[in-house]
Each structure stands twice: as structure tokens, then as C-alpha cells.
DOLO-655148 format. One record per residue: z, x, y of N, C-alpha, C, CB in turn. Coordinates in nm, 2 decimals. Glycine has a CB too. Layout:
N
     n_c3     n_c1     n_c2    ca_c3    ca_c1    ca_c2     c_c3     c_c1     c_c2    cb_c3    cb_c1    cb_c2
        Z        X        Y        Z        X        Y        Z        X        Y        Z        X        Y
...
This chain:
113
     n_c3     n_c1     n_c2    ca_c3    ca_c1    ca_c2     c_c3     c_c1     c_c2    cb_c3    cb_c1    cb_c2
     0.01     0.08    -0.12    -0.02    -0.01     0.00     0.00     0.10     0.13     0.10    -0.15     0.00
    -0.08     0.04     0.23    -0.08     0.13     0.36    -0.02     0.06     0.47    -0.23     0.19     0.40
     0.11     0.13     0.51     0.20     0.07     0.62     0.17     0.14     0.75     0.36     0.07     0.58
     0.17     0.05     0.85     0.14     0.13     0.98     0.24     0.07     1.07    -0.01     0.13     1.03
     0.34     0.16     1.12     0.45     0.14     1.24     0.38     0.15     1.36     0.56     0.25     1.23
     0.41     0.05     1.44     0.34     0.10     1.59     0.45     0.03     1.69     0.16     0.02     1.63
     0.42     0.12     1.79     0.52     0.09     1.93     0.45     0.14     2.03     0.67     0.15     1.94
     0.50     0.13     2.17     0.39     0.16     2.25     0.34     0.29     2.28     0.42     0.11     2.35
     0.39     0.38     2.30     0.36     0.52     2.30     0.35     0.60     2.18     0.45     0.58     2.36
     0.40     0.58     2.09     0.40     0.65     1.96     0.47     0.79     1.98     0.24     0.68     1.90
     0.58     0.78     2.04     0.69     0.90     2.08     0.80     0.90     1.99     0.75     0.90     2.22
     0.87     0.78     2.01     1.01     0.79     1.96     1.01     0.70     1.82     1.13     0.73     2.09
     1.01     0.56     1.83     1.03     0.46     1.73     0.93     0.46     1.62     1.04     0.34     1.80
     0.80     0.44     1.64     0.73     0.44     1.54     0.71     0.58     1.45     0.63     0.39     1.59
     0.71     0.71     1.53     0.71     0.82     1.45     0.85     0.84     1.37     0.68     0.93     1.54
     0.95     0.77     1.43     1.07     0.83     1.37     1.09     0.70     1.23     1.23     0.86     1.51
     1.03     0.58     1.24     0.97     0.49     1.14     0.92     0.58     1.06     0.87     0.39     1.17
     0.81     0.62     1.06     0.68     0.70     0.99     0.75     0.82     0.90     0.55     0.78     1.12
     0.85     0.89     0.97     0.93     1.01     0.90     1.02     0.94     0.81     1.01     1.10     1.01
     1.14     0.87     0.86     1.23     0.79     0.75     1.17     0.73     0.65     1.30     0.68     0.80
     1.07     0.62     0.67     1.03     0.58     0.56     0.93     0.64     0.45     0.99     0.49     0.59
     0.88     0.73     0.48     0.82     0.85     0.40     0.89     0.93     0.30     0.77     0.94     0.48
     1.03     0.94     0.37     1.13     1.03     0.30     1.20     0.93     0.20     1.25     1.11     0.42
     1.25     0.77     0.25     1.29     0.71     0.20     1.21     0.63     0.04     1.33     0.65     0.30
     1.08     0.62     0.08     0.99     0.57    -0.03     0.97     0.65    -0.12     0.87     0.53     0.01
     0.95     0.80    -0.09     0.93     0.91    -0.19     1.06     0.92    -0.28     0.90     1.05    -0.11
     1.17     0.92    -0.20     1.28     0.92    -0.29     1.31     0.83    -0.38     1.38     0.92    -0.22
     1.29     0.69    -0.35     1.31     0.58    -0.45     1.17     0.54    -0.53     1.37     0.45    -0.38
     1.07     0.64    -0.52     0.97     0.63    -0.61     0.86     0.52    -0.55     1.04     0.58    -0.76
     0.86     0.46    -0.44     0.76     0.39    -0.41     0.60     0.50    -0.35     0.84     0.27    -0.29
     0.49     0.43    -0.38     0.39     0.53    -0.37     0.32     0.45    -0.25     0.29     0.55    -0.52
     0.37     0.47    -0.12     0.30     0.40     0.00     0.27     0.51     0.09     0.40     0.29     0.08
     0.13     0.47     0.15     0.08     0.56     0.26     0.16     0.51     0.37    -0.09     0.57     0.30
     0.18     0.57     0.48     0.27     0.55     0.61     0.22     0.63     0.72     0.42     0.57     0.58
     0.16     0.57     0.85     0.12     0.63     0.93     0.19     0.52     1.06    -0.04     0.67     0.91
     0.18     0.61     1.19     0.25     0.55     1.31     0.13     0.55     1.42     0.39     0.66     1.36
     0.15     0.45     1.51     0.06     0.45     1.64     0.12     0.40     1.73    -0.05     0.38     1.63
     0.04     0.41     1.86     0.09     0.34     1.94    -0.02     0.26     2.04     0.18     0.43     2.01
     0.02     0.16     2.13    -0.10     0.07     2.20    -0.14     0.13     2.33    -0.06    -0.08     2.23
    -0.06     0.22     2.40    -0.10     0.27     2.53    -0.17     0.37     2.50     0.01     0.30     2.61
    -0.29     0.39     2.59    -0.38     0.50     2.63    -0.31     0.63     2.65    -0.45     0.46     2.74
    -0.36     0.71     2.59    -0.30     0.86     2.65    -0.23     0.93     2.54    -0.19     0.85     2.77
    -0.20     0.86     2.44    -0.11     0.93     2.31    -0.23     0.97     2.22     0.01     0.81     2.22
    -0.19     1.05     2.13    -0.29     1.12     2.05    -0.31     1.01     1.92    -0.24     1.28     2.01
    -0.22     0.93     1.89    -0.24     0.82     1.78    -0.21     0.68     1.83    -0.15     0.85     1.64
    -0.36     0.63     1.88    -0.34     0.50     1.94    -0.40     0.41     1.83    -0.40     0.49     2.08
    -0.35     0.28     1.84    -0.42     0.18     1.74    -0.56     0.19     1.75    -0.38     0.03     1.75
    -0.63     0.18     1.66    -0.78     0.14     1.68    -0.83     0.06     1.57    -0.88     0.28     1.69
    -0.95     0.01     1.57    -1.00    -0.07     1.44    -0.99     0.00     1.31    -1.13    -0.11     1.46
    -1.01     0.12     1.33    -1.00     0.20     1.17    -0.87     0.20     1.13    -1.05     0.36     1.16
    -0.75     0.22     1.20    -0.62     0.21     1.15    -0.59     0.05     1.12    -0.51     0.26     1.26
    -0.63    -0.04     1.19    -0.61    -0.18     1.16    -0.66    -0.22     1.03    -0.67    -0.26     1.25
    -0.80    -0.16     1.02    -0.82    -0.19     0.89    -0.81    -0.10     0.76    -0.94    -0.22     0.90
    -0.72     0.00     0.78    -0.66     0.08     0.70    -0.53     0.01     0.63    -0.62     0.20     0.77
    -0.47    -0.02     0.73    -0.33    -0.09     0.69    -0.30    -0.21     0.64    -0.25    -0.09     0.78
    -0.23    -0.25     0.54    -0.23    -0.36     0.47    -0.11    -0.43     0.54    -0.21    -0.33     0.31
    -0.02    -0.37     0.59     0.10    -0.43     0.68     0.12    -0.37     0.80     0.23    -0.41     0.62
     0.13    -0.43     0.92     0.18    -0.36     1.02     0.29    -0.40     1.08     0.10    -0.34     1.11
     0.38    -0.29     1.12     0.54    -0.33     1.16     0.54    -0.30     1.30     0.67    -0.23     1.09
     0.57    -0.38     1.40     0.55    -0.36     1.55     0.71    -0.37     1.57     0.45    -0.49     1.63
     0.72    -0.31     1.66     0.90    -0.28     1.73     0.91    -0.40     1.83     0.93    -0.09     1.85
     0.85    -0.45     1.89     0.87    -0.56     1.96     0.76    -0.65     1.98     0.92    -0.53     2.06
     0.77    -0.77     2.06     0.68    -0.88     2.09     0.58    -0.85     2.16     0.73    -0.97     2.16
     0.58    -0.73     2.23     0.50    -0.68     2.32     0.37    -0.62     2.25     0.58    -0.58     2.40
     0.40    -0.54     2.15     0.32    -0.50     2.04     0.24    -0.63     1.97     0.41    -0.42     1.95
     0.33    -0.70     1.94     0.26    -0.79     1.86     0.16    -0.90     1.95     0.37    -0.87     1.77
     0.19    -0.91     2.06     0.10    -0.97     2.17    -0.05    -0.91     2.17     0.18    -0.94     2.31
    -0.03    -0.79     2.22    -0.13    -0.69     2.22    -0.22    -0.72     2.10    -0.06    -0.55     2.22
    -0.17    -0.67     1.97    -0.27    -0.67     1.84    -0.29    -0.80     1.81    -0.21    -0.60     1.72
    -0.22    -0.91     1.84    -0.29    -1.05     1.78    -0.39    -1.10     1.87    -0.19    -1.18     1.77
    -0.37    -1.08     2.00    -0.46    -1.16     2.12    -0.57    -1.06     2.17    -0.36    -1.20     2.26
    -0.54    -0.93     2.18    -0.65    -0.81     2.21    -0.73    -0.78     2.10    -0.57    -0.68     2.26
    -0.68    -0.72     1.99    -0.76    -0.69     1.87    -0.77    -0.79     1.79    -0.71    -0.58     1.80
    -0.70    -0.89     1.79    -0.75    -0.98     1.67    -0.69    -0.96     1.57    -0.87    -0.99     1.63
    -0.59    -0.90     1.55    -0.53    -0.89     1.42    -0.47    -1.01     1.35    -0.43    -0.80     1.43
    -0.50    -1.03     1.21    -0.45    -1.15     1.16    -0.30    -1.16     1.17    -0.50    -1.16     1.02
    -0.22    -1.29     1.18    -0.07    -1.27     1.18    -0.02    -1.25     1.02     0.01    -1.42     1.25
    -0.08    -1.25     0.94    -0.04    -1.21     0.81    -0.04    -1.06     0.77    -0.12    -1.29     0.73
    -0.08    -1.01     0.89    -0.06    -0.84     0.87     0.06    -0.80     0.93    -0.19    -0.75     0.93
     0.09    -0.87     1.02     0.19    -0.83     1.15     0.33    -0.90     1.14     0.13    -0.87     1.31
     0.44    -0.79     1.16     0.58    -0.80     1.15     0.66    -0.74     1.25     0.61    -0.75     1.02
     0.71    -0.83     1.30     0.80    -0.77     1.41     0.94    -0.73     1.37     0.81    -0.87     1.53
     0.97    -0.60     1.39     1.12    -0.56     1.35     1.21    -0.59     1.48     1.13    -0.39     1.31
     1.18    -0.56     1.61     1.25    -0.62     1.71     1.35    -0.50     1.74     1.32    -0.76     1.67
     1.33    -0.38     1.78     1.38    -0.29     1.82     1.32    -0.22     1.97     1.39    -0.22     1.71
     1.37    -0.22     2.06     1.35    -0.21     2.20     1.34    -0.07     2.23     1.46    -0.27     2.27
     1.28    -0.03     2.33     1.24     0.09     2.38     1.34     0.17     2.44     1.16     0.09     2.46
     1.47     0.19     2.37     1.56     0.28     2.45     1.63     0.38     2.36     1.67     0.21     2.52
     1.56     0.44     2.26     1.59     0.52     2.19     1.50     0.65     2.17     1.63     0.46     2.09
     1.57     0.78     2.13     1.47     0.91     2.13     1.43     0.91     1.99     1.55     1.07     2.17
     1.33     0.99     1.98     1.30     1.03     1.82     1.40     1.07     1.76     1.19     1.14     1.79
     1.41     1.05     1.63     1.50     1.07     1.53     1.65     1.05     1.56     1.48     1.22     1.49
     1.67     0.97     1.67     1.82     0.93     1.73     1.87     0.88     1.60     1.83     0.79     1.86
     2.01     0.90     1.57     2.09     0.82     1.46     2.10     0.70     1.50     2.23     0.85     1.44
     2.12     0.64     1.60     2.12     0.52     1.61     2.01     0.41     1.61     2.18     0.52     1.69
     1.87     0.49     1.61     1.75     0.42     1.57     1.74     0.42     1.45     1.64     0.46     1.63
     1.77     0.56     1.35     1.77     0.56     1.23     1.86     0.42     1.17     1.83     0.70     1.21
     1.97     0.40     1.18     2.08     0.31     1.14     2.00     0.19     1.16     2.21     0.32     1.23
     1.93     0.15     1.29     1.86     0.02     1.29     1.77     0.00     1.19     1.78     0.01     1.41
     1.68     0.09     1.19     1.56     0.09     1.08     1.63     0.07     0.92     1.46     0.25     1.08
     1.72     0.16     0.90     1.80     0.13     0.76     1.86    -0.02     0.77     1.94     0.26     0.75
     1.90    -0.06     0.88     1.96    -0.22     0.86     1.86    -0.32     0.84     2.03    -0.27     0.99
     1.75    -0.28     0.91     1.61    -0.38     0.90     1.55    -0.35     0.78     1.49    -0.36     1.02
     1.56    -0.25     0.70     1.52    -0.23     0.56     1.59    -0.29     0.47     1.52    -0.09     0.52
     1.70    -0.30     0.47     1.85    -0.37     0.39     1.81    -0.53     0.40     2.03    -0.34     0.49
     1.79    -0.55     0.52     1.78    -0.70     0.53     1.68    -0.78     0.55     1.84    -0.72     0.62
     1.56    -0.74     0.58     1.45    -0.76     0.60     1.33    -0.70     0.51     1.44    -0.73     0.72
     1.32    -0.58     0.55     1.22    -0.51     0.51     1.18    -0.48     0.35     1.25    -0.39     0.58
     1.29    -0.50     0.29     1.28    -0.46     0.14     1.21    -0.60     0.09     1.43    -0.42     0.06
     1.21    -0.72     0.15     1.14    -0.83     0.08     1.00    -0.84     0.15     1.23    -0.98     0.09
     0.96    -0.75     0.26     0.83    -0.73     0.28     0.77    -0.63     0.24     0.82    -0.74     0.39
     0.82    -0.52     0.21     0.77    -0.40     0.14     0.76    -0.40     0.00     0.83    -0.30     0.17
     0.68    -0.44    -0.09     0.70    -0.39    -0.23     0.64    -0.28    -0.30     0.67    -0.48    -0.31
């Protein structure tokens, strides 16, 4: 399964999710491909048609990314999942990792098989 994590700039939240879930899934034996990207131009990993087609499921940090992908890029709703983590964390910050783990335990485990 191909999983894409998306935030605004691909500087903190989505790269942290990519790093964390690559490690986690490798540890528990899930063979998923994981990437991250942002919706704002100017970063090296911006969401594009190629990434959207590649991804089986796209995990968005907030409704801002959801709105952009569903309205501007016309990504089908059945590929989009909002995690609900705001843009106030640094890359690999322990509080951010804890939020991702909390999300994984209570919601993500049912979405990612």
C-alpha cells in the first residue's frame, strides 16, 4: 500500500510522519511505501498528479490540505483522511510524535491495514 502524508510546507509534520511510520511499519512487519509532501509551492516535495496517482491513501494534517486536494486537485474523498494536527510543531518534536502515535492507536490502525 502506498501512503502519502501531506502538510502545508513539508518541513515539520508530514516529514515527521513519514519518518515515524516508516520505522513503525518496518518494526511491526507492514510492507507499506510512505512518502510526504506539501501543498505550498517552493518546497522540494510538493503534491502533484504523480504523487496523487501513486498514493492509495492520503493523510492530511488539517482541513486546509483537505480543501486544497479535494477542490483544487479533485482528489476523491475516499483517498483522503484528515489527522487533525496543527502547524505548531517542529520536525521530530516529541509532542508531535506523541500526537501521531495517539492518532495511530485510536484511528490510524483501523484505516491502514
